[in-house]
C-alpha positions in Angstrom: 13.2 216.9 77.9 13.4 216.4 74.1 16.6 215.5 72.3 18.1 218.0 69.9 20.7 218.1 67.2 24.0 219.0 68.8 23.2 217.5 72.2 24.8 214.5 73.8 22.4 211.6 74.4 21.8 210.7 78.0 23.2 207.4 79.2 20.7 204.6 79.6 20.9 201.0 80.5 19.1 199.0 77.8 18.8 195.3 76.8 20.9 194.4 73.8 19.0 191.5 72.2 20.6 188.8 70.0 19.4 185.5 68.6 20.7 183.7 71.6 19.5 186.0 74.4 20.0 189.4 75.8 22.2 191.4 78.1 22.2 194.8 79.8 24.4 197.5 78.0 25.2 201.1 78.7 24.2 203.2 75.8 27.0 205.6 76.6 29.6 202.8 76.4 28.0 201.5 73.1 28.3 204.9 71.4 31.7 206.0 72.7 34.1 206.8 69.9 31.7 205.5 67.2 29.4 206.7 64.5 26.0 205.0 64.8 22.6 205.2 63.3 19.8 204.8 65.7 16.3 204.3 64.4 13.3 203.8 66.8 10.1 202.1 66.1 6.7 202.2 67.9 6.8 198.4 68.4 8.2 195.2 67.1 5.7 193.6 64.7 3.8 196.8 64.3 2.8 197.1 60.6 4.9 200.0 59.4 7.8 199.0 61.7 7.8 195.4 60.5 7.0 195.8 56.8 8.8 199.1 56.0 11.1 200.6 58.6 13.2 197.5 59.6 13.5 196.0 56.1 14.7 199.3 54.7 17.6 199.4 57.1 18.4 195.7 56.6 18.7 196.2 52.8 21.0 199.2 53.3 23.6 197.9 55.8 26.4 197.9 53.2 25.6 201.5 52.2 25.7 202.6 55.8 29.1 200.9 56.3 30.3 202.6 53.1 29.4 206.0 54.7 31.4 205.3 57.8 28.7 204.0 60.1 30.0 201.6 62.6 26.6 200.2 63.7 22.9 200.4 62.9 20.7 200.1 66.0 16.9 199.6 66.2 15.4 200.8 69.5 11.9 199.9 70.7 9.9 199.9 73.9 9.4 196.2 74.0 10.6 193.4 76.2 13.7 191.5 75.1 11.8 188.3 74.3 9.6 190.2 71.8 12.6 191.9 70.3 14.3 188.5 70.0 11.3 187.0 68.2 11.1 190.0 65.9 14.8 189.9 65.1 14.5 186.3 64.1 11.3 186.8 62.1 12.6 189.8 60.1 16.1 188.5 59.6 17.5 191.6 61.4 20.1 189.6 63.3 21.6 188.0 60.2 21.4 191.4 58.4 23.6 192.9 61.2 21.0 195.3 62.8 21.5 195.6 66.5 18.3 195.5 68.6 18.0 197.4 71.8 15.0 197.0 74.1 14.0 200.0 76.2 11.8 197.9 78.4 10.5 200.6 80.8 10.6 203.4 78.3 13.2 205.2 80.5 15.4 206.4 77.7 12.5 207.1 75.3 10.6 209.1 77.9 13.7 210.8 79.1 14.4 212.1 75.7 10.9 213.2 75.0 10.4 210.7 72.2 7.5 208.8 73.9 3.9 208.8 73.0 0.6 207.1 74.1 -2.1 205.8 71.8 -4.4 203.9 74.2 -7.1 203.3 71.5 -4.6 201.1 69.8 -3.2 199.6 73.0 0.1 201.5 72.8 1.2 203.0 76.1 4.6 204.6 76.7 5.9 203.7 73.2 8.6 205.4 71.1 7.9 207.8 68.3 9.3 206.7 65.0 12.6 208.5 64.3 16.1 208.1 63.2 19.3 209.8 64.1 23.0 209.8 63.4 25.1 209.9 66.5 28.8 210.3 66.7 30.5 209.7 70.0 27.2 210.2 71.7 26.5 213.5 70.0 23.3 213.8 67.9 24.4 215.0 64.4 21.0 214.5 62.7 17.5 213.8 64.0 14.6 212.9 61.8 11.3 212.5 63.6 8.1 211.4 61.9 5.5 214.1 62.6 2.4 212.1 61.7 1.6 208.7 63.3 1.4 206.0 60.7 4.0 207.6 58.4 7.5 206.5 57.7 9.2 208.9 55.4 11.9 211.1 57.0 13.3 208.3 59.2 13.8 205.7 56.5 17.1 204.2 55.7 17.3 206.1 52.3 16.4 209.4 54.0 19.2 208.9 56.6 21.7 207.8 53.9 21.0 211.1 52.0 21.9 213.0 55.1 25.2 211.2 55.5 
């Protein structure tokens, strides 16, 4: 099942990762009554994710807040320890970006946003996308069509939609 604009996101239990550790959270509870931007990356430390996607969101946190966004979440199919190292290395934690680890690709696969690229060692990973979600309802969804591209799901592109 793919996610679509106008649909409610399914609930999932994910790991919220912080500089001091991680804990299980319900995505449904996290989104309830809030306007949130969720952007997904193929993997922590992957070139485009690390050098372009994450830094763009980090630089624009104030602009998102000014547009009424309560939280910016980065979701990836990685384990919490990798996400923690990535959050520290990029400065995502100090910038205020929330990191969620979809360790078993359950949410990602369940929403049809998964892909496999075995030649590059990437199995059951997330496509690169971004969405604006209000109270769990998908208001916008920008999926990168071509692997290796980061255009429609960037922070400036999502800010334009807001």
